[in-house]
N, C-alpha and C positions, 0 to 999 in steps of 0.2 A: 309642483315640487314640494311646497310647504305641507300639503295634505299628506304626501307620502312620508315625509319626515315626521309629521305628527303621529301617523300610524305606527311608524317604527318606534318612536318614543313610548307610545302606549303599549306596544307589544313587549318592549323591554321591561317596563314597569310591571306588567302582568306576570311575566316570566319570573321576575325577581320575587314577587310576592307569593306566587303559586309554586314555583319549582325550586326555589332556593331559599327555604325558610331561614337558614342561618344568616344569609345576607339581608333578608328583610328585617330580622331582629336587630341587626347591626345598622339599621337605618340606611339601607341600600349602599352599604360600604362595599363596593365591588373590589376594592383593594384587598379585602379579606379572602377573595377567591384565588385559588392557585391558577397558574397559566392554563393548565389542562382543563380545569373547571370552567374558566372563562371561555375557552374555545368551544367546549361542550355546550355551554349556554348559548353562545353565538349560533352554533349549528342547530340547536333546538329552536331558536327564534326564527331562523330561516325556514325550517320545516313547518313550524306552526303558521307562519305567514303564508306559505304555499298552500297549506290545508284550508286556510280561511280565504284564499283567493286575493290576498293583498300582495301587490307587486312592489317589492322593496328593492329589486335589483337595480333600478335606475339610481336610487339614492346611494347604493354601494358602489356601483360601477362609475358614477360620475367622479367620485373622489379618486379612484384608481386611474381612470382615463385622463383626468386633468393632469395628474402627475406623470402619466405614462409609465407607471411602475409595473414590473412583471408580477404576475400572480403565480403562486405555487400551491401545492397541496401538502398538508401536514396531517399525520395520523394522530389518533387520540393517545396512542402510546408509541414510543419510538423516538428516535433522535434525528431523523433525516427528513428533509423536505424533498418533494418530488415535482416533476413537470407534468406527470400523468396521475390521475386519481386511481388508476388501476395498478400502478407499480407496487410491487411487494405485497400484493393481496391486502391492501389497507381496507379496513371496515369503516365506513362512514367518515372519510377524511373531510377536513375543512379546507376551503380555499382562502388563503390569506395573501397579503402582499409579501414580496420577497424580504423587504426590510423588517416586517413583523415576524416572519419566520426566523430571521437572524436574531432579532431582539429576544425571542423566546428560547434561543439556544439551539435551534435546529441547524444541522449541517447539510450540505448538498449530497444527494444520493449519487452513488457512482454508477448505478445501472441505467437510469433514465436521463442523466446529464441535465439537470435543471439549470436555469440561469444562476450565475454566481454574482 
């Protein structure tokens, strides 16, 4: 488990330095990123880990399963969260916890009836 978390931290640091120069210049100040930029960075990190063959799903799912919190899908643009990644023809949606979607200001989709 420690090895997976170390790999995740390394991926985040590489992504910040390589993919988000403005954040790197601000000494890794992630608070400078908008919510959508942060979600986009998270999605990019998951994709890069997959390409490199690094399994970070256990590190992510352990937190969610421990809390037993519902997971929902959020689009890169839009204001609704969804129970299905295919609802409303979303392009590259990100899976987040229900509480995170609400914190980010997303509301429930009326088509797919996600958890509330």
